[in-house]
Structure formats: C-alpha cells, structure tokens
N, C-alpha and C positions, 0 to 999 in steps of 0.2 A: 310725349314728355316723360311719362312713367318709364317707358322703355329705355330712353336715354339715361335717366337716373340709374336704372337697374344695371345697365352696361357699365356706366361709370363706376358704380360701386363695386361691381365684379372685377373691373380692372384694378381698382385700388387694392382690393383684397388679394388679387393675384400677385400684384407687385410686392405687397407686404409679405406674402408667403414666400415668394421667390427670394426676397431679400434676406429673410431670417433663416430659411432652410439652407443649411450648409455653411452659413457664416459662423463666426466664433463668438459673436457679441450680442448681448441684449442691451439696447440703449434705453434711455429714460422714457422715450415715447413709443416703445415697442412692447408687445406681449408675446408670450409663447403659449399656444393653445392647440388642442386637437393632435394632429400628427406632425406638427412642426418640431424641428430639432435644430440645434446648433452643433457645429463640428469644429474641433480645434484646428488651428492653422494648417498643420501638416496631416490632417485626417487620422489622428490616432484615437481620439476620444470623441464621444457624442453625448449630448445631453438633451433630454426631453421626457415625455411621458412613456411609461413602459408597463407591461403586465408580466410579472415574474412567473416563471415555470409555465404551468398549465392553468393559471388563474384566469378566469373569464370575466370577473366583475371588479377586481381590485386594480387600481392604477396608481402609479407613483411617479414622482419626478426623480430621475436618477441619472447617473453617468455610467456609460459602458464603453467598451472598446468598439470603435467604429466598424472595423473590417474583420472582426473575429466572430465566427459562428460555431456553436450556438452562442447566443448573447451572454456576455460575462459582465455583470454589473459590479462596479467598484465603489459606488456611493449612492445613498438614497436620502432625499430630503425629508419626506413625510413618512418615515418607515412605520410609525405607529398610527397614522391617520390616513388610510387610503382614500381615494376618491372614486366615485362610481362612473363619472362621465367626464371625459377629457375635453369635449367640445364646449361644455359650459364652465370649464375651468381655465384659469389664466395664471401664468407665472409672469410677474412684472415688477418693475421698480416703483416704489412709492416712498417719497421722501429720501431717506438715506438707508433704505433697507429693501430687501427682496421679499415679496410675499406671494403666497399661493392661495388663490381664491377658488371656490366652487360655488357658483350661483351667488356671488357676493358674500359668501361665508368664509371667514379666514380659516385656512387649514394649516398653514405653516408660515413662519416668518424667520428672517435672520436675526431679529431681536430675540434674545434669550427669554425675555418676559412674554414674548408672543402677544404684544399689545397692538391692537389694530387702531392706528391713528391716521386718518386720511389727509396727510400733508402732501402738498404738491411735490413732484419730483424735480430735482435739480437737473438741468440739461447737461451737466458735465458728468453725471454719474452713469456708469455702465457696468455690466457684468460680463466677464470674459472667461471663456473656457480655454485653459492652456494645454499645450502638448504634454505636460506632465500630469494631466488629469485633475488639476486644481481649478476650481471655479471661484473666481475672485470678483468681489464687488469693490469698485474703486471710484474715487472722486478726484479727477485730474491726477491720476497715477498714484494717489495716496490710498492705500488699502484700508477699506472699512471692515471687510469680512472676507473669510476664505473657507472653502470646504475642508481644506487640510486640517483646520482647527477642530473639525467636527467629524472625525472618522466614524464609519459604521462597522463593517467587519473586515475592511481591507486597508492595508498600510502600504501606500505606493512609494516608489523611490522619490527622495526629496522631501517627503513629509516627515513629521515628528510624532513620536508617541511619548509625551512629556509629563512632567510634574512641575507645576508652577509653585515655587516656594513663596511667592508674594501673596497669592490668592488661595494657596493650599488646594489647588484644583488639579485633578488627574485627567488626562486624556485617556479614554478607555475605548477599546474596540470590543464589540459584542457580536456573537454569532447570530445569524438569521434564525428565526423560529423553525422554519422548514423551507423546502425548495420553492414553495409557492408564497411564502410569507416572510418579508424582510424585517418584521417587527422583532423586538428584543428577544433573543434566545436565552438559554440558561448559562451559556459559557462566555467568559470575558477575560481580557488580559490587560494589565496595567503595570506601571513602573512603581517599584518599591524603592524610592530614592535613598532610604536609609541604608539599604544593602546593595545599592547599585545593581539591581536585577529586576527582571520582569516576572510576574506571577500570573498564572492562569487560575481562574476561580470558577466554581460551580455556584450558581445562584447568587453571585456577587459576594459570597461569604467563604465557602470551603475551598482552600487552595489545593490544587492537585498537580501542578507542574511549576518548577522554578528554573529559570534560565541559567542560574548561577551568576556569581558576581562578575563584573567587567574587570579583566586583567590587563587592560591597555590595548588588547588586540581582538579578543573574542569574549563571549560569555562562556563561562567554564563548562556548562552543560550542553553547549551547542558546538561540538567539534567541527561540524561542516563549515563553520565560518573560517576555518584555516585555509580553505580552498579559495585563494584570492584571484582566480582567473576572471570571475564575472563581476564581483561586488567590491565596493569600497565602503567599509563600515566605519562609523564614527559615533563616539559616545561623548556627550558634552555635559559637564557638571560645573555650574558657576553659581554665583550668589543669588541669581534670579530664578533659575530653573535647571532641571536635569532632563536630558532627553537623548534618545538614540535615533540616528537617521542613517540612511544608506543610499548609495547611487550605483549605477552600472558603468563599467568602463566602456562598454559598447553601447552608445546612446540609442542604437536601433533595437536593442534587446528589450523585449517586453517581459516584465516580471511582476509578480505580485506576492505580497505576504498577507495571508488572511487567516481568520479563525473560522474553521470549518464547522458545519452543523454537528459534526462528531465531537467537537471540543478540542480537536487537534489543531495546533498551529502549523501551517503549511507554507512553503515557499515553492512557487512554480514558475517556469519560464515557458514562453510560447515558441514552438517550432513549427514553421509552415509545413503543412502536409501531415503533421503528426498530432499537433494539439498541445494542450497544457501538459508539460512534463514536470513531474514531481522532483524537486531538488533535495528537499529535506522536510521532515515532519517531526514534531514533538508534541506530546510524548510519543516515543517510537511505537509503543503498544497501545492499541485502541482501548484495551481494558484497563489501562492506567488512568484513563479519564474518569473522574469521579461521577458515579451514578449515570454512566453513559447509556444504560439500558432502562433506567427508571426503576420504580419500585416493583419488586417481584420479577424483574427481567434478569436473564442470564447473559452475561457477556462471554463471547466465544472467540478467542484469538486464533482458533485452529482453522476454522472454515467460515465461508459466508453463508447466510447473513450473520453478522457478528452479534446481533441481538435476537434472543428468543425468550419465550416465557417458560417458567418452571411448570412441571406437569400439573394439570388441573386448572391452569390459568390461560387466559387469552389476552391479546392486546386491548388496553382500555379503549383505544381508538385505532382501528385498522387503517383508517384514512390518514391519520397522522404518521403511523409507522411507514406507510407506503411513500410518504413525503420526506422520510428521513428524520422525523421527530419522534424520539423514543422516550421523551421526558415523562409522558403519562404512565409509562410502565404497563403492568399487566394486572388484571383483576380475575377473581375466581369465576370459572365458567358457570357454575351453578349458584344456588343461593348461599348465603353466609352459613358458616359452620354452626350447627346446633350443639351447644356444649353437652358433652357426655352422650351423644346420640350417634353411635355407629361411625365415629370418626376413626381414621387410621393414619399411619405415617408412611410416606413414600421416601425411600432411601435414595439420595443423590450422592454417589461417590466421586472422588477426584475433583473437589471444588476448593477454590479460595473462599473462605468464609466471609459473609457480609459484615458490614459495620453495625454498630448500635446493639451489640449483644449485652445480655444481662447475666452476670455470673450467678449460679444458683447453688446454695450450700447442700449438696448431696454427695454421697460417697460411691455410687455405682451408676452404670449406664441405665440399668433397669429403673432405678429411682429417678434418674433424670427424665426418662421417658414418661414415667408415671406422673411426675410433677408437671410436665408440659400438658399431658392428657387431661389432668384434673384442673388445669388453669385455663379458664375460658378465653383469656386474652392471649395465651401462648400460641404463637403462629408456627414456630419451628424450634428445633433443638439440635445441639451437637454435643458430643461427649469425647473429650480427649483427656487432658490432665485435669480438667474441671468441666462442670456442666454449664453449658451456655444456652440460653433461650432467647427468643425474639418475640416481641409482642406487637410488632407493626411491620409494615412493608419492608421487604429485604432489599437493601441497596448494596451494589458492588459485589454481587454474587458472580463468580467467574468459573467457567468450566476450564480445567487444566488438561494438558495433554497426558497421554498414558505414561509417558516417560518422565513426567515431572513428579519428583518424589515428595513434593510439598502438598499434594492434594489431601483434603480432609473430607469426611462424610458429614452430611447434614440431613436431617429428617424433617420433611415438610408435612404439616398436618393437613389432611384432605378430607373432604366429605365422603360418605359412603358411595361406592361406585366409581370414585376417581383414583383409587389406588390398587390397580390390578396386580402390581408387583411391588417388591421392596418390603421393608419392615412394616408390619402392621402394629396396631395398638396392642397393649398387653391382653386385653379381653378377647380380641379377635384371634391372637396367637394361641391363647389357651383353648379357644373353641376349635381351632384347626389342628391342634396338636394331636388329638385322638386319631383323626383321619391320616395325618402324616405318619404316625406310629404304625398304623395298620398297613399302610402302603410300604413303609420301610421294611417291615417283616416279610412282606410278599416278594420283595425284590432283592433281599439280602443274599440269597443264594446266587443270583445272577451277578451281583457285585463281586462276591468272592471269586466266582469263576473268572470274571474279567481280570481281576488283579493277578490271579495265577497265570492266566494266558499271557498277560502283558510281560510278566517277568521272564518268560521263556523266549520272548521275541528278541531278535538281534538288535542291540543298542536301543531297545525300546521303540522301534519304528514299525510301521505297517505300510505296505505298498498301496499306492493309489493309482488310479487310471492315469494314463499319460506319463508314466515313468517317474512321477513325483513321489517323494517319501513324506509321510506324515510323521514328523519328529515329535517326541515327547519333550516338554519344556525342561523337565529335570535333567534329561540327558544332554540337552544343549547347554544347560548351566555347567554341567560337569565338563563337557567338551571345550567350553570357552573359559574354564576356571573362573566361573561366576562372572563372565563378561569383563575380565580384568585386562585383556590386551586389546586396546582399541586401535583399529587401523585407520579410522577416519570417520567423518560424518558429513551430512549434507542436508538437502531440503526434505528428505524423506525419513531420515533417522540416522542412527550410528551403526558402524560396522565393527565386528570383533573377530579376531582370529581364533580358530578352534581346531581340535583334532578329534576325530572319531576313534573308537576302540580299535579299528583296523589300521590306525596311523594315517588315515586319509585327512589331509589338511582341508579345512573349509573356512569360508567367510560367512559370518552370521549377521544379517542386517535386522536390527530391532526397529520396527516401523513405529513412527509417531502418527498421531492424528487419525488412526483407523477407527471408524465408528460403525462399520458394517457388521451385520450379523455373521455368524460363523458360516452359514450356508452360502451366503453371497460372497464372502471372502474366499471360500474354497473354490467357487466357480471362477472368480476372477484369476486366482492363482493358477488354476488348472489351465486357463486360457494362455497365461504367460508361459506356462511350462511347455506348451506345444510349439512355441516360437523357438526354432533352432536354426542357428547360422554360425559359420566359422568365426565371424566377427561380432558375435553377441555372447556375453557371459552366460554360461549354462546354469539354469536353476535346478538344483538337486532336489529340493523339497521345501517344506514349510512347517510352521508350528502355529496352531490356533487353539490356545487353552485359556479360558477366562478372558481377561483383557489383553493377554499377550499375543502379539502378531509378529512372527519372525519369518524371514526367508533365508534359505541356506543355499549358498553358491559354491562353485569351485573356487579354490584359493589361487590367486594369481601371484606368482613368485616375484615379479618385478614391480609390483605395486601399481600405482596410478601414473598416468602420463604427467600429471601435475607434479608429483613427487620427483620424477626424473628430470623434468625441465627446470623446476624452480628452486629446489632445495640444494643449497651450496654444498652441504655435507654429502650429498649423493654423488658417488664416484662414477656413476654411469653417464656417459655422454653419447647420445644417439648420433650416428653419422648421417650424412646427407641421404644416402640411399635408404637407410632405415626410416628416416622421417618421411620420405616419399611413400614408402610402403605403409606407414602408419596413416598418412593422410588418405590414401586410397582405401585402406582397410576400413577405416571409420566410415567413409562415404559408402562403401558396399554394405556395411551393417545397417546404416540409416536407410539406404535404398530398399533393403529387404523389409524393414519396418514400415516404410511408407507405401511401397508398391507391391510387395510380394505376399504380405499377410492377407488373410481373408478380410479383415477390417484394418484400415490404416491406423497405425500406432504412432502418435505424436509423442516424442520423448519429453519435451518441455524443459529440459535442464542439461543441455549439452555443454560440457566444459571439460578441461583437462582432467579434473578430479574424477569425472565419471567415465573416463577411458582407462581400462586396465590393460596391463601388458603381461603376457605369459612368459614362460622361460625363454622363448625364441623372439621376444619383443613383438609378437603378433598382437595387434590392438583388438580389444574386446569392449564393446559398448555395454555399460552397466546401467542398472536402474530403469531400463525400458519397461513400459507398461505400468509403472507405478503411479503416473499422473491419474490414470483412470481408477486405479485401486484406491488412491487417497480420496478420489471424488472431487478433483480440482475442477472448478468452473472456468472454462476457457474464455468466457466472455467478460471476466472481471478485469479491473484495471491493476496497475502496477503494485499498488499498496496492498492488494489482497492476495497476491500470488507468492509462491515460495521458490521461484526460480532464482538465478544468480544474476545480480546486476552487473553490467558490463558485457553480458552475453544475450540480453533480452532484446528481442525485435521490437521495433516501434509500435507494432500493433498491440503489444502488451500494455503500453503506456496509454494509447488512445482508446482502449477498451473494445477494440474490434474482436470478432471471432477469431480464434487461433486455429491455424491450419499447419500442415507439414512445413510450410515455408518459414515458420518461426524457427524450426530446427535448422533450416538452411542458413538463416542469419547467424545463429549461434555457432554453427560449424565454421562459417567464414571468420568470425571473431577468434575462434579457437585456432584456426590455421595460422593466423598472424603470430600467435604465441608459439605454435609448434616450430615455425621457421626461425623466428628471432630468438627463441630460447628465453624469453622474459615476458613478464606481464605486459599487457597492452598499455596499462596506465601505471606509472611509477612516480614515486615522490622524489623531488629534488631536494637538495640540502636547504634551499631557501624557501621550502614549504610549497613550491609550485609543483605542478604535475606535468609530466611529459606523456604524450599519447602516440604510441607507435603507428597505428593504422593511418594517421594523417600523413606522416612522412612516406609510408609505403604507397598509399594511394596517389600521392603527388608524383613520386618517382615513376610509378606505372604510367601515369598520364603523360608526363613530360620527358620520360626517358632518363637515363643516368646509370650509375653503377649499382644495379639492383642486387648484385652479389654481396655488396658491402652491408646489406641489411641482414645477412645470415648471422646465426649465433656465433659469437666471437670464439667459442670453444671448438668450433668445427674446423676440421682440416678441409680446406676448400680446393685441394688438388683434385682435378677431374670434374669439378662442379660446372655444369653448363649453364650459362646465363639464360639461355632459352627455357630450360626447365624451371629455373627460379621464377622467371617472368610469367610462365604459364600458371604456376600455382598461385602467384600473387594476383594475377588477373581473375582467377577463379574466386579467390577470397573477396576481391572488390565487388564482383558481381553478386556474391552471396549476401553482402551487407547493404544492398540497395534498399532505400526506404520503401518502395512499392513492392508488394509481394509478386506482382506480375513481372517485375524486372529481374527477379531472382531465378536462377536455374532450379530444376528439380535435382534431387540427389543422384538420380540416375544419369542426368546430363553431366553432373560433376564427375562421376566415375568415368564416363566416356572421354571427357576432356583430359583428365589426369592420366588416363591410359593411352592418350594420343590418338584415339579413334575419331575424335571430333575437335575441330578448331575452335578457338575462343577469340572473340572480337575484343577490341579495345573498350574497357568499361569506363563509364563516366565516374567522376568522383561522387560517392554517395552524398545525398543532400545534407545529412547531418555533419559531414566533414567539410563540404563545400562552403558552409557558412563561415568557416574559419580559415579558409585557404589564404585570404589576404593577410590575416593575422600571422599565419605561419610564415609567409614570405617576409613580413616585417621582422619576425623573431629571428629569421635566418641572418638578417643583417646584424643582429645583436649577438650572433654566435650561438643561438639556441638551436638545438636539433629538433625538438619535438614540442608540442603544446597540447593541452587537453581540450577535448571538444564535447564529449558525450556526458551530459549531466547524470545519467543513470550510472555510468561507470565511475563517476566521481564518488558517489556514495559507496560503491563497491570498493574503490581504492581506499577511501577513508577507513572502511571496516577492515580491509586487509592490512592497512598500515598499523592500526591499533592492535590487530591480532599479532602481527609480527613483533611489535614492540613489547 
C-alpha cells in the first residue's frame, strides 16, 4: 500500500513539474520551486530561481532571456533578500498577490507593504510571463500587478520609466551592486519631469549625467537617437504622468537599455553568433561617472583596468573589485599616518583634481606644503592659483593622457617607506639636500661635457642601432614649428608636418597614452624600426624625453587614402588601375606584418586614414606595431579599445582574443570604400543611414551590374566586370563573422593577383539579418540601408565631425 501511495505521489509531482516547466503561467493552484521555470509563449524569456554570476549560496527569483548564453537577467524580485535553498522555497499566488516563501517565511510579495495575510487564492487569478519580458498578475484579464512597474536595472522595450504626478512617485532603475549581487548599487536613473529629462545619480543624490530635454524627437544629449533604423522613441507628458518608452521596428530584435555596474547607461542589441553589441553608452567617458572608483581610487580613461589605487593604497576589498564593485575604493596599505612622524608627499602629475577641496589662505607652494604637513587631518594638497587641501578620501581623481593640457599635479601624504619618489616633505628635502648638492658637484663636469657634445651633433640627434635616430625634443619642436601644422589624428595620437635642417620633410606622431619606461619604449620602437617593407611607412626615428614620446616618419606627399577618397576639395581621383594597385599593396603590407615578421604584428586599426600614399600613389600602411607599444589588451570588449567603429571585427565586440583575422575584417570594410569612393555608411537627408556593403554583398550573391557600384568619378572605360567582381568577392569573404571563414592576407594577395581563384561568398551574417529589409526598401526606391550597429556610432561621430 505504501508503495502504491509513493508511486502515485511521484506521478502527481512529475505531472506538476512537467506542466509548469516550459509553460508561461502560474495558476492559483500551482507553485514554482526548485529548478522549475516558466517560459514565455514564444520562448523569449524565462522566469525562475537563479544564482547570479559565480554566487554559490544566494538565490533569487528573476527573469532572463531563455536562449541567450551566458545568462542575461533583466528583472529580479527579491534583489535585496536572497534565499539559500530553492527547494524549500515557493513562488505562488495567495489571495490577490504573488508571494515568495522560504520555509514558510515571507521573503517577497507584490504588495508594496509586504504584509503576509494568508487569504485563499481566487481560482481566476494567474501570473503570466509575456514575450515582452513583463510578468503580469491578472484576475480575469484585469491587471493587478506587473513587473514593468518595478524595474531593477533594465528597461525593456514597451516598458516605461515614469513620474506619477498624482502620487509623486518616480520609477527608478538602479545598478546591481556587483556581478554576483543584484542588490541596490550606488548608481540610479530617474525622470526629472520638471525639465523633461533623465538624470543619473550617485548614491541617489549626486547627479552626474543628464539626458538633456526632450525636443519632440530625441533627448538633446543622446544624438544616437537620431538613428531611426531600429527604434521608435516616444515621450508622453499628460496631467497624470510623464514617461518615456520605446519599441523596435523589428519585433525579432532583442535589445535592452540598462544601468551598468560602472554607472553608465547602455543600449545593447543581440546578434546571433556575436553576442550583445553595444549601440550607445552615456556618459561616453567612464571617468565622467561620479566616484566611479570610490575613495582614493584613480579613474583611468586611457587603459584597462579603468580603476586603480593611488600609490601607497590598496583596494578596500579585492573581492569586490574583482566583481566590478569599486564603491569601497582604496585604503592605506600600512597603518594610519602618524602626525609629524616621517610622513612625506608623493607627486602625482597629470590629473584631474578630486572634489571636496578646501581653499587654504597661503601665498606660496612651500607654505601650502607646510600647511598640509602640519595639519594632521590633511590628506593631500595641490597648488596652482591657490592652495587646495583635502582632509578625507579623494573622490573623482582621474589620470589624464599625456597630450591633455588640463592635467594638474597633486601631492599625496604617505607614511615613511611609501614614497620612494616624487616630492617629499620639507624636512626630508632639507635632509637630502646636502647629499644632492655633493652629488651635483661631482657630476657637474660630465653634464657640461654632455651639453657641449650635444651642440655639435647634426640637428641634435644621435644614431641608434637598427638605423633609427634618437631625436631631441627641442629640435622636433623647431622642425614642426611647435607642432603647428597638424596633418591628422587617430587612435594613437596626432601627426604634424615638419622639416629637418637639411630640408627633409618628416611626419611627427605625438603618442598618447604611453606609460612605459624609457628603456622599454626604446626596445619596442627598435623592434618597429626593424620592420621594413615597400608597403609600410618607414620609421626614421623617435624621441623619448620626460613624458614626451614621439615617432618620426617619412612624409608622404599625397596624404592618406581617406583624404583622397572622401574630401571633395581634393582634386586627386584615383583611376581604376591605381585602386587595384592600392588594394594589392595594402594586402602585401599586411601579409608582411602577419606572416613575414619574427612575431606576428596585428595592426588593430586598419582604415583609409592609416593608409598613406607616396608621390607615385604607392600605398603605405602606417601606425603598425603601435597597438603593442600602447599596451592594448586584445581580450577587452568594444568599449575599452581605441580602434575605429565601422571597421571593427565582431570579435572586438564579443570580447574574444584578437588575432590577425581582425585586420582581415577591417581590410574588407576598407576595400568597399576604396572601390565605391565613399564611406560605407552615409547619412540621408531624412536622417536615415545607407550602408553600402549590404548592396554590394547582395549584388555579389545574386549577380547584377557590379560595375555600377564603382566610384561615380571614375572613367569606367576598359574596366572589366570580372576584375570588379573578384575584388568585391574578396571583400565579402574578409568580413565574414567567423574568423575561420575569412582568408589570410596572403590568400587575399594571391586572389587579387590572379594566382588563386575565389569562390562565391555567402552574405556575412551581420548583413544577412537585414537582407529582407533591403529587398523591401528597394520596392520603396531606397538603394541602401544600415545594418551594423558599431558603424552607426561611427557614422554618428563622423556626421557631427563633418557638421
């Protein structure tokens, strides 16, 4: 008899589990427990118990995307009250509310008062998970409660972020505390109805980003909203409430607006095989987020990680920092400072000064230092037009780039033994002065000899191994007329035209973000100097003095490929044969970097602006080897790199390790522009964007007048359609999503030279997503349409730059 009862009970439980797992509804007589979940009707969202990140003991009820990995959570019920055991917990309907119990203890309820009253459930009440991600409690189709009214960190299409004028209640989204903890973080965003704009705040108090007011189409500080291909934006303001909402034109497009752990607002879209693709982010600079690195933390926009501690300090919680939570900031490594006992000051140059400074009435820098030294509560000081001191943890201290002229110096008070360099306290300086004087006398003769020797050198330079010249900074200032004639700029720095005393024209690149020591810098530059090829710009020499890091190249008379192709005032038009030679020459240069050097050199920023043309229009690849020199981390995601959007391979976005195939992708995108003579993405008068590679890939696949895609300025006499088709096929193969599907640059050279045949390429997956849309637009008379979100951001930037 017991066996029969056991089997019967097991069958009931099995039927119950089978019924609820995968369905989209929790009825009044059902519960959700253990590993059970419900899934929206079309399999888009899933609701159940989950463990965030690498958490092993904390469980939550939440909603996530059903078929997206890794798990992406969009809503959490009990974000501040985790449960330890899912099998003793139940999510169920009780009366007219949803409740979450753990061992009969109330954890969460849809009642805002969270009052546990054991009324019987109505048989008509049910909770339904919709395909829009909204979890709704209804009574005979009348809504009682919905998750859209209680957002966490994510704002999904169709939901609102509102201000209720009747109840004076704001809907607020708040960041997670860290990757393993969805509880309330320090950053939030809400609507300021009085100004019709959204505000991001730190600690629910200090504002650090404003969307700008609604102008009827966009929020003024979010220009990306002008790109109307994906989203339909709406702002509603009536007597009851004000709110903003949005939807997607393509109902199959998965997108989310969320407040990241970093305090940045981000909009991302999902692309199969690629992952979450960043569409836009605000504030654009991580260091513009208030207190993003906590007390005594240094925000660094130049390289990853963006948060570090000031010298002599260490993260307050290494565990929290590893999980992306920098709010605790940094604490002193050793014991607290002992007032007037061997403290000293560490000089930190090139910084944006922190907040909460106290002006101090002194007249000199020495008095400012003395005042801070004698003040036991003084933590740091800075002296410019006035003396500023800080008596508590430093917030918003930012390391600026070497080229940023706004950097200031700040002096941090440290305990003895923690200040091996930089400015010391007055007493220590006085003690060391005697030793310095004696040392100075002993080397004075050597210094005078060096000055005399330098003056008799030609243009102030000395030869270095590997045929490189070590230039003196002052001489490069003279050669470039104090860097007055700027030729251009890019991810690595700005370039200036110069002339040496022997009338040799040079191009001087002033590097940004170099933090290497001089010895390491010289070694890296020496390595670049050994890379010689007819299609690579020759490095003549370098300069490394103090914080100045410059590279000196041969000057290219015809400028960059970008200036020739895209500037209307440029009278030079490359004929078809020259464009073929340029495409092959660039491919040869990249082949040398990838396959012929001792170590493979990945360029990381191939674009027309980094291809220079000599007097004979021979192409020269510029800026090779600088990615390693800058110290770029190839495993970082899109928002942390300094390449150019529109040319970035999908692996940049998904965070995969970067290989030479990333250059192949950029080369393919550049070839489209080389042949068409225009940017891949261009703005139309109605604020839409046309995207040339979509049309080209479609014609390559289906056939058609491929010659019609050539630059309108070209004389097409003698142009063979077969040659045009070959180069377009190569470009289509180069921009395939999977690295393994792309050719090597060596294979590209063989194909373009006619040594190797090229097969019919498939339409790259990023373009294939919108082929149906393209065909629809053709019926409306449109030639092109935009597809690549990364290039949209680039186009938006280019447009604003052109305007």
